[in-house]
N, C-alpha and C positions, 0 to 999 in steps of 0.2 A: 703662781700660775704660769706665768711667762715661761719660766725655766722648764715647766713640764711641757708646753707647747713647744718648745724648741727641741726637746729631746724626741718628742712625737714627730716632728717633722724630719729630724735628722735619721730617726730608725725607719719612717716611712720612704725616705730617699735612698737609704741604703738597700733597703728590700727591693725598691723599683730598679736600682743599679745592678743587683745581683740577677733579678730576673731579665733585664735587657741583655746582661753578658752571657748569660746561656741560652738566650732564645734563638732558633734557629733561623735567624733573618740575616740575607746577604744583601749588602749594599754597596755601591761603587766605592774604591779604594780611597778617594780624596774626601767623600763625605764620611767615611767611617772614621777617620783622622778626626775630623771636626767634632764628631760625636764624641770621641775619647777625650779630646782636649776640653769640651763643655761639661761633660759629666764630671771628671776629676777636678775641674775650675770649681763647680758647685760643691763636690764632696769637700773641698779646701774650705769654702766659704762658710758652709754650714758647720764645718769642725770648730773653725775661729769663732764663729757667732756663738756655739754652744760653750766653748771654753770661756769666752768674754763673759757670758752669763753667769757662770759659776766662779770664776776667779778676777773678774774685773781685768785691768790692763796690766796688773802688777808683773805677771809672769809670761807675759804676752810673747816677748822676743824668744825666751827659753820653748815655750810650745811652738812657735814657727820652725826653729831647728828640728824640733821633734815631729812636727808634720812633715818636714822634708823627708825626713830619714824613714819614718813610718810609712809615709805616703808612697814612698818609692817600693817598699816591701808590699804594699797592699796593692798597688799598680802591677807590679810583678805576678803576685798571687791571682790577680783577677784575670791576666792573661794566661796563666797555667789553668786556671779554672775554665776558661773560654776553651781552650785545645782539649779539656778533659771531658766537659760536658756538652760540647756544641758538635753536631757533625759538619756543619756548614762553615762554620767560622774557624779561624786559625789564630795562633799565637806567633805574633810578630814582634821584632825589636821595634819597629816604627809605631806600632802600637803603643807600647811601653813607653817610648820617647814622647808621643803625643799625650799620654797620661801624666808623664813627669812634668811636662810643658804647662799643662792646665795648673798642677798643684804650684809648680815655681811662680807663674805669673801672679797668682793670688796672694801667695806668701811675699813675694817681693813687694808687691802694691801694698800690702797690709803694713809690711816693716816700714816702707819709706813713709806711709802716711802716719804711722804711729812715731816714727823717730822725728817728724817734722812737727808733730804735735807737742811731742816732748821739748825739743828745742824752743817752740814759742812760749812754751811755759817756763824754762829756764831763763830766756830773754826777759819776760815778764817780771820775773822773781830778782833778777839782776839790776833791772830799771827800778823797782820798787826798793831795793836796798839802796841805791844810789841817791834817791829822793829822800830817804830817810836820815841820812848823815848831813844833808845841807840844811 
């Protein structure tokens, strides 16, 4: 049931994200970049949570690389959709960079947290092996 709820929230967020991207809303430039960063950071967090719900942490690092590549494509497609379907908003490289920064920030944070957790487990196993030989 938890997996279904995570899928529901992910789909709901994607729908809301698409609606905000094509909405004819004009905001100041500096606030716009912040919204791009936060939106794609949340997209990355929900993607990682959804992946972890189905596959645990076994393939997490591989998924993080995929998320960086696929997230860059999604970020570019979102900017192009914004250019095509919104009359007020524009497609800029700065917005695409803000999107990528949101994805990179979350993936780097998760990667560092996951590698630290794995190294702590490895250290514990080494300590356990040393104690068993004495």
